[in-house]
Structures are given as structure tokens and as C-alpha cells.
C-alpha positions as CSV (number, residue, x, y, z in Angstrom):
1,X,-48.2,8.0,-45.8
2,X,-49.9,10.7,-43.7
3,X,-50.7,9.7,-40.1
4,X,-54.3,8.8,-39.7
5,X,-56.2,11.3,-37.6
6,X,-57.5,10.0,-34.3
7,X,-61.3,9.8,-34.4
8,X,-61.9,11.7,-31.2
9,X,-65.6,12.1,-31.7
10,X,-66.1,8.4,-32.2
11,X,-64.1,7.7,-29.1
12,X,-66.2,10.2,-27.1
13,X,-69.3,8.5,-28.4
14,X,-68.0,5.2,-27.0
15,X,-67.0,6.8,-23.7
16,X,-70.2,8.9,-23.2
17,X,-72.9,7.2,-25.2
18,X,-75.3,4.8,-23.5
19,X,-74.0,1.7,-25.3
20,X,-70.4,2.8,-25.0
21,X,-70.7,3.5,-21.3
22,X,-71.9,0.0,-20.8
23,X,-69.0,-1.4,-22.7
24,X,-66.5,0.7,-20.8
25,X,-67.9,-0.6,-17.5
26,X,-68.7,-4.2,-18.5
27,X,-69.2,-6.4,-15.4
28,X,-66.9,-9.1,-16.8
29,X,-64.0,-6.7,-16.7
30,X,-64.5,-5.8,-13.0
31,X,-61.6,-7.0,-10.8
32,X,-60.3,-6.3,-7.3
33,X,-56.7,-4.9,-7.7
34,X,-53.9,-4.4,-5.2
35,X,-53.5,-0.6,-4.8
36,X,-49.7,-1.1,-4.6
37,X,-49.7,-2.5,-8.2
38,X,-51.3,0.6,-9.7
39,X,-49.7,3.8,-11.0
40,X,-51.2,7.1,-12.2
41,X,-51.5,7.8,-15.9
42,X,-49.2,10.5,-17.4
43,X,-52.4,11.7,-19.3
44,X,-54.0,12.9,-16.1
45,X,-55.3,16.5,-16.6
46,X,-55.9,17.0,-12.9
47,X,-52.7,18.1,-11.1
48,X,-54.3,19.3,-7.8
49,X,-55.5,17.0,-5.1
50,X,-56.3,19.0,-2.0
51,X,-55.6,17.2,1.3
52,X,-59.0,18.2,2.8
53,X,-60.9,16.7,-0.1
54,X,-58.8,13.5,-0.1
55,X,-59.4,13.1,3.7
56,X,-63.1,13.7,3.2
57,X,-63.3,11.0,0.5
58,X,-61.2,8.6,2.6
59,X,-63.6,9.0,5.4
60,X,-66.5,8.2,3.0
61,X,-64.6,5.1,1.7
62,X,-64.0,3.8,5.2
63,X,-67.7,4.1,5.9
64,X,-69.2,3.0,2.5
65,X,-66.4,1.5,0.5
66,X,-65.4,2.5,-3.0
67,X,-68.8,3.1,-4.7
68,X,-67.5,3.7,-8.2
69,X,-64.7,1.4,-9.6
70,X,-61.8,3.1,-11.2
71,X,-60.8,2.5,-14.9
72,X,-57.4,0.8,-15.5
73,X,-55.5,-0.4,-18.5
74,X,-52.6,-2.8,-19.0
75,X,-49.3,-1.3,-20.2
76,X,-45.8,-2.8,-20.7
77,X,-44.9,-1.0,-17.4
78,X,-47.8,-2.4,-15.5
79,X,-51.4,-1.4,-14.5
80,X,-52.1,2.2,-15.2
81,X,-55.0,4.2,-13.8
82,X,-56.9,5.8,-16.6
83,X,-59.7,7.4,-14.5
84,X,-60.0,7.5,-10.8
85,X,-56.7,8.6,-9.4
86,X,-58.3,10.6,-6.7
87,X,-60.3,7.5,-5.5
88,X,-57.0,5.5,-5.6
89,X,-55.2,8.1,-3.4
90,X,-58.1,8.3,-1.0
91,X,-58.4,4.5,-0.8
92,X,-54.7,4.4,0.3
93,X,-55.5,7.0,3.0
94,X,-58.4,4.9,4.1
95,X,-56.1,1.9,4.5
96,X,-57.5,-0.2,1.7
97,X,-55.3,-2.8,0.2
98,X,-57.5,-3.5,-2.8
99,X,-60.1,-1.6,-4.7
100,X,-62.6,-2.4,-7.6
101,X,-61.5,-1.6,-11.1
102,X,-62.6,-2.1,-14.7
103,X,-59.7,-3.2,-16.8
104,X,-59.8,-2.2,-20.4
105,X,-57.4,-2.5,-23.4
106,X,-57.0,1.1,-24.5
107,X,-54.5,2.9,-26.8
108,X,-52.6,5.9,-25.5
109,X,-55.0,8.2,-27.4
110,X,-58.1,6.4,-26.0
111,X,-56.6,6.6,-22.5
112,X,-56.0,10.3,-22.9
113,X,-59.5,10.8,-24.1
114,X,-61.0,8.7,-21.3
115,X,-59.0,10.5,-18.6
116,X,-60.0,13.9,-20.0
117,X,-63.7,13.0,-20.2
118,X,-63.7,11.5,-16.7
119,X,-62.3,14.6,-15.3
120,X,-64.6,16.9,-17.1
121,X,-67.7,15.3,-15.6
122,X,-66.4,16.1,-12.1
123,X,-67.7,19.2,-10.4
124,X,-64.6,20.1,-8.5
125,X,-62.2,20.7,-11.3
126,X,-60.5,24.1,-11.2
127,X,-60.6,26.1,-14.4
128,X,-57.1,25.3,-15.4
129,X,-57.7,21.6,-15.2
130,X,-60.9,22.0,-17.1
131,X,-59.1,24.0,-19.9
132,X,-56.2,21.5,-20.1
133,X,-58.7,18.6,-20.4
134,X,-60.6,20.3,-23.2
135,X,-57.3,21.2,-24.9
136,X,-56.5,17.5,-24.9
137,X,-59.8,16.6,-26.5
138,X,-59.2,19.3,-29.1
139,X,-55.7,18.0,-29.8
140,X,-57.0,14.5,-30.2
141,X,-59.7,15.8,-32.6
142,X,-57.2,17.5,-34.8
143,X,-54.4,14.9,-34.5
144,X,-52.0,17.5,-33.0
145,X,-49.6,17.7,-30.0
146,X,-51.2,19.6,-27.2
147,X,-48.6,22.4,-27.3
148,X,-49.7,23.2,-30.9
149,X,-53.5,22.9,-30.7
150,X,-54.4,26.4,-29.4
151,X,-52.5,28.0,-32.3
152,X,-54.4,25.8,-34.8
153,X,-57.7,26.7,-33.1
154,X,-57.1,30.4,-33.5
155,X,-56.4,29.8,-37.2
156,X,-59.5,27.7,-37.7
157,X,-61.6,30.4,-35.9
158,X,-60.7,32.8,-38.7
159,X,-60.4,30.3,-41.6
160,X,-62.5,27.2,-40.9
161,X,-62.3,26.3,-44.6
162,X,-58.6,25.4,-44.1
163,X,-59.6,22.2,-42.3
164,X,-63.3,21.4,-42.7
165,X,-62.9,17.9,-41.4
166,X,-61.0,19.1,-38.3
167,X,-63.8,21.6,-37.6
168,X,-66.4,18.9,-37.9
169,X,-64.4,16.7,-35.4
170,X,-64.2,19.7,-33.0
171,X,-67.9,20.4,-33.3
172,X,-68.8,16.8,-32.7
173,X,-66.4,16.3,-29.8
174,X,-67.4,19.5,-27.9
175,X,-71.1,18.7,-28.5
176,X,-70.5,15.3,-26.9
177,X,-68.9,17.0,-23.9
178,X,-71.8,19.3,-23.5
179,X,-71.7,23.0,-22.6
180,X,-69.7,25.5,-24.6
181,X,-68.6,25.3,-28.2
182,X,-64.9,25.1,-29.1
183,X,-65.1,28.7,-30.4
184,X,-66.3,30.0,-27.1
185,X,-63.7,27.9,-25.3
186,X,-61.0,29.5,-27.3
187,X,-62.3,33.1,-26.8
188,X,-62.9,32.7,-23.1
189,X,-61.5,30.1,-20.7
190,X,-58.9,29.0,-23.2
191,X,-57.0,32.2,-22.6
192,X,-56.2,30.9,-19.1
193,X,-53.3,28.9,-20.6
194,X,-51.4,32.1,-21.4
195,X,-51.6,33.5,-17.9
196,X,-48.4,34.2,-15.9
197,X,-47.4,31.5,-13.5
198,X,-48.4,33.5,-10.4
199,X,-51.9,34.1,-11.7
200,X,-52.3,30.4,-12.7
201,X,-51.4,29.4,-9.2
202,X,-54.1,31.8,-7.9
203,X,-56.6,30.2,-10.2
204,X,-55.7,26.7,-8.9
205,X,-56.3,28.1,-5.4
206,X,-59.8,29.4,-6.3
207,X,-59.4,32.7,-8.0
208,X,-62.3,33.3,-10.5
209,X,-60.9,33.0,-14.1
210,X,-62.5,36.2,-15.2
211,X,-60.6,38.1,-12.6
212,X,-57.5,36.1,-13.5
213,X,-57.7,37.2,-17.1
214,X,-57.8,40.9,-16.1
215,X,-54.8,40.5,-13.7
216,X,-52.9,38.3,-16.1
217,X,-52.8,41.1,-18.7
218,X,-50.6,43.2,-16.4
219,X,-46.9,42.8,-17.2
220,X,-45.4,44.0,-14.0
221,X,-45.2,41.2,-11.4
222,X,-45.4,43.6,-8.4
223,X,-48.6,45.2,-9.8
224,X,-50.1,41.7,-10.4
225,X,-49.4,40.9,-6.7
226,X,-51.3,44.1,-5.7
227,X,-54.2,43.2,-7.9
228,X,-54.3,39.6,-6.6
229,X,-54.5,40.9,-3.1
230,X,-57.4,43.1,-4.1
231,X,-59.1,40.1,-5.8
232,X,-58.7,38.0,-2.7
233,X,-60.3,40.8,-0.6
234,X,-63.4,40.6,-2.8
235,X,-62.7,43.1,-5.6
236,X,-65.0,42.7,-8.7
237,X,-63.8,42.4,-12.2
238,X,-64.7,46.0,-12.9
239,X,-62.9,47.1,-9.7
240,X,-59.8,45.4,-10.8
241,X,-60.0,47.1,-14.2
242,X,-60.4,50.5,-12.5
243,X,-57.5,49.8,-10.1
244,X,-55.1,49.4,-13.0
245,X,-56.2,52.4,-15.2
246,X,-53.0,53.8,-16.7
247,X,-51.5,57.0,-15.3
248,X,-51.3,60.0,-17.7
249,X,-47.7,59.2,-18.7
250,X,-48.6,55.5,-19.3
251,X,-51.6,56.6,-21.4
252,X,-49.4,58.9,-23.5
253,X,-46.9,56.0,-24.2
254,X,-49.8,53.7,-25.1
255,X,-51.2,56.3,-27.5
256,X,-47.8,56.7,-29.2
257,X,-47.3,52.9,-29.5
258,X,-50.7,52.5,-31.1
259,X,-50.0,55.3,-33.5
260,X,-46.6,53.8,-34.5
261,X,-48.2,50.4,-35.0
262,X,-51.0,51.8,-37.2
263,X,-48.3,53.5,-39.4
264,X,-46.5,50.2,-40.0
265,X,-48.0,48.3,-42.9
266,X,-46.2,45.0,-42.0
267,X,-47.7,45.1,-38.5
268,X,-51.2,45.3,-40.0
269,X,-50.6,42.7,-42.6
270,X,-49.7,40.1,-39.9
271,X,-53.2,40.4,-38.5
272,X,-55.9,38.0,-39.4
273,X,-58.7,39.3,-41.7
274,X,-61.0,39.3,-38.7
275,X,-58.6,41.3,-36.6
276,X,-57.9,43.7,-39.5
277,X,-61.7,44.4,-39.8
278,X,-61.8,45.0,-36.0
279,X,-58.9,47.5,-36.2
280,X,-60.6,49.3,-39.2
281,X,-63.8,49.7,-37.1
282,X,-61.9,51.0,-34.1
283,X,-60.0,53.5,-36.1
284,X,-63.2,54.7,-37.7
285,X,-64.8,55.1,-34.3
286,X,-61.7,57.0,-33.0
287,X,-61.8,59.3,-36.0
288,X,-65.5,60.1,-35.4
289,X,-64.8,60.9,-31.7
290,X,-61.9,63.2,-32.5
291,X,-63.8,64.9,-35.3
292,X,-66.7,65.4,-32.9
293,X,-64.4,66.9,-30.3
294,X,-62.9,69.4,-32.8
295,X,-66.4,70.5,-34.0
296,X,-67.5,71.1,-30.4
297,X,-64.5,73.3,-29.8
298,X,-65.3,75.4,-32.8
299,X,-68.9,76.1,-31.7
């Protein structure tokens, strides 16, 4: 029997909708828990907790207390923080022994969705954490492991008819999250996941993701370091593109590589129909440019 697909859109309705939100934070589920009894969830998309922001939140907690309870679930291994790990860390810095929490019975999938959603509504997520949270939502919508979901999204972008129910789930889930559609996510910020490690770290430290995508396309690590230095000094996206324009020898090698690829039928056949159409259009434009150049020389 095929595994039943997790209904991510329904779960997001429950987590984000007016009635669902009240159920998620029902007063009769509010308890004061010992901070030492809690442990972070393995589903946490956020991996970066800066010391400055934690100290700032700890100062606020000392003065005002924990204004928003965390979300916790019971597991065989104890109490797990589903949403609110940053508040838990800051509460410990503030010297609190207990903090308010809503305790819910949640499956692994529901906990993963809740953790992703809770992080996405925060304003201080870095782009990588945002992308990883949205990737998790997409994985839940399609019933796939996270390491397979981006490949499936690329296929569905070209052939949505292959999984119409999956596309519906994705559309609904991303609509509930607000902002960009899953197609835009895939074409834009989703590409962050393919960046080299050094560029990803720069993004975590505040590098604009658009600059990161330009720098990440460079294969040579030393050249990436040079471009990262330029970006940190304030170079624009266009300036970074200009800074890595290929030298004449590099341009010749690129031209030869493109010519070889266009002459190999098997290379072209591996492209998606959409990509093949794009290649055909570019080849036609290149032909027109070269023909125009020859005609101008004959005049």
C-alpha cells in the first residue's frame, strides 16, 4: 500500500488559520515548564543564534518576562521544543528556571511543519534559513525527503501534469505562507541551496542572496574569496558580474565548449522541453547577430 501523502496544506490551515491558531495556543494547554527538562527539536530550520540578539532578548525577558509562550510536544525522549528555541535559550541566559509553554500532541510531520511556519513568520531569519524552512514545507506537501524535493520541484515546473495533486498541495501551502509562489521560490532564492559552503557562510553572516548567487557561480575558491571581499566592501550585483568577466582565453574556451555541446545530440536530449526551447531561441539570436556582422563587413 502506498504511503499516504501528508496533507501539508491542511496542517498549515490549522497552524495559520484563525480557528487553528486558537487551538494551537489553547489556554488549557498552557503550563510552566522547567527549562532544564526541555530539548530542541531536530526539525529546527534555524541554525544561527547570534550572541548579540540572544543577549538583547535575555535583557528583555529579565525586564518583561517571556511574553509569548513556546510550543512544546511530548516525545518518548522527553519534552521537545517545536517552536521557540530562541526564547528558551534567552530565558536560560536571563536566569529563568521555568517558562510558559503550550503543550501539544503533534506527529513528527506536524512538528516539522509547525517549526518551519513559526520560523518563517520571524523577521530575522537569514535567507538560507528561510529557504530551508520553505523546502521543508514543500517536502511535506509532496511527501518526499527534503534532499529529494528540489529535484521534484524542477520537474514539476516543466511538467506540472505529472503530479497535479502535488502541484495543488504546493500552491495551497505557499499561498498559506504568503509571499512568493513555489515557482518563484525555485527560480530565485531556492538556488541558494546549491551554493558553495564558503558563500553559504557569507549569506548566514548577512551577504545579500542576489550577490551570493553571482559569486557562487564561480568555480575557483580563490576567485570567490576575491569577489566576497568586493561584496563586503559594497560592490553591487552588476559590479560583481563585471569583476568576473572572462579573459579572452577563457572566452575562447567557453565558446568552444558551447559549440561542442550544441553538436552533441545526447546533451541536448537531456534538457527539459522548456530548456530546449530556450537553447533554440538563443541559437537563433546568435545566428542573427553573426549574420548581421558578416553583412556589415561586406558593405
